[in-house]
C-alpha positions in Angstrom: -0.1 0.2 0.1 3.1 2.4 0.0 3.8 4.7 -2.8 7.8 4.6 -2.4 7.8 8.0 -0.9 9.2 9.5 2.2 6.6 9.1 5.1 4.3 12.0 5.3 4.4 13.0 2.0 0.7 13.7 0.7 1.5 11.7 -2.6 1.7 8.6 -0.4 -2.1 8.7 0.5 -3.2 9.3 -3.1 -1.1 6.5 -4.0 -2.7 4.1 -1.7 -6.1 5.5 -2.7 -5.5 4.8 -6.1 -4.3 1.3 -5.5 -7.5 0.8 -3.6 -9.8 2.0 -6.5 -7.9 -0.1 -9.0 -8.5 -3.1 -6.8 -12.0 -2.5 -6.6 -12.3 -2.0 -10.2 -10.6 -5.3 -10.8 -13.0 -7.3 -8.7 -15.9 -5.4 -10.4 -14.6 -6.7 -13.5 -14.1 -10.3 -12.1 -10.6 -9.9 -12.6 -9.3 -12.2 -9.8 -6.0 -13.0 -11.5 -5.3 -9.1 -11.3 -6.5 -9.1 -7.3 -4.0 -12.2 -7.0 -0.9 -10.8 -8.7 -1.2 -7.1 -8.1 -2.9 -6.2 -5.0 -3.2 -9.0 -2.4 -0.1 -10.2 -0.3 0.4 -14.2 -0.3 -0.3 -14.4 3.1 -3.6 -12.2 3.1 -6.1 -12.7 5.7 -9.7 -11.8 5.0 -12.4 -11.3 7.6 -16.2 -11.2 6.5 -18.2 -10.5 9.5 -21.7 -12.1 10.0 -23.3 -15.3 10.2 -24.0 -16.4 6.9 -22.7 -19.3 4.9 -19.8 -16.9 3.4 -19.0 -14.9 6.9 -15.8 -15.9 8.5 -11.8 -15.8 8.1 -10.1 -16.7 5.0 -6.4 -17.2 5.3 -3.8 -17.2 2.5 -4.1 -16.3 -1.2 -5.9 -19.7 -2.2 -8.9 -19.2 0.3 -9.2 -15.6 -0.5 -9.4 -16.1 -4.2 -11.5 -19.3 -3.4 -14.0 -17.1 -1.5 -14.1 -14.1 -4.1 -14.7 -17.0 -6.6 -17.4 -18.4 -4.7 -19.3 -15.1 -4.3 -19.2 -14.3 -8.0 -20.5 -17.7 -8.7 -23.2 -17.9 -6.5 -24.1 -14.5 -7.8 -23.8 -15.7 -11.6 -21.5 -12.5 -12.2 -24.5 -10.3 -11.3 -22.7 -8.1 -8.6 -22.8 -4.5 -9.1 -20.7 -2.3 -6.9 -21.0 1.5 -6.3 -17.7 2.7 -4.9 -18.7 5.6 -2.6 -15.4 6.8 -1.1 -11.8 5.5 -0.3 -10.1 7.0 2.8 -6.4 6.0 2.6 -3.5 6.7 4.8 0.3 5.0 4.8 -0.7 1.9 6.1 -4.5 1.6 6.0 -7.5 2.3 3.7 -11.3 2.3 4.2 -13.6 1.7 1.6 -17.2 2.7 1.4 -19.5 0.6 -1.1 -22.9 -0.3 -1.9 -23.2 -3.9 -3.5 -26.4 -4.7 -5.6 -26.6 -8.5 -6.1 -29.4 -10.7 -7.9 -29.4 -14.6 -7.2 -31.9 -17.1 -7.7 -34.6 -14.5 -7.9 -33.5 -12.6 -4.8 -32.2 -9.2 -4.6 -29.6 -7.8 -2.0 -28.7 -4.2 -1.9 -26.5 -3.3 1.1 -23.7 -1.1 2.1 -20.1 -2.4 2.9 -17.2 -1.1 4.7 -13.9 -2.8 4.1 -11.0 -1.9 6.2 -7.8 -2.6 4.7 -4.3 -3.0 6.1 -1.3 -2.9 3.6 2.3 -3.3 3.3 4.9 -3.2 0.6 2.0 -2.1 -1.7 -0.3 -4.9 -1.3 -3.2 -5.8 0.8 -2.1 -7.9 4.1 -5.6 -8.1 6.1 -9.0 -7.1 5.0 -12.2 -6.8 7.3 -15.3 -6.6 5.7 -18.7 -5.4 7.5 -22.2 -5.2 6.0 -24.6 -2.7 7.2 -27.3 -5.5 7.7 -25.5 -8.8 8.3 -28.9 -10.6 8.9 -30.2 -9.6 5.3 -26.6 -10.6 3.8 -26.8 -13.9 5.8 -30.4 -14.6 4.8 -29.4 -13.6 1.1 -26.7 -16.3 0.8 -28.5 -19.0 2.6 
């Protein structure tokens, strides 16, 4: 998540914001290979809050990419993301997004907050929090 500049320079924050926006765009395109090669550390840890079948902790690249592929597969590719904002500093980013998903005749619209910790230009840990965990759990069940 670093931009290779001296700590405290404003361009670091902008660079981290740009990286997060590019990663979000890659996910929106379904480009999991870009996420894997460009944006995620090999030992990434992703926490999805809630009680639904997708909630839990995913450790390492294989589990995280597998979880993202499963989400895309279950949604049949029908995921639309509205990225509202990215707040970034040298080590963290917070992403505010609304997702619209259709699956098996059901529709879900929910706000998500992603908190991302990064090092060496890549996400090392991500926490995802839905605005309505019960609705998300019901949708994926």
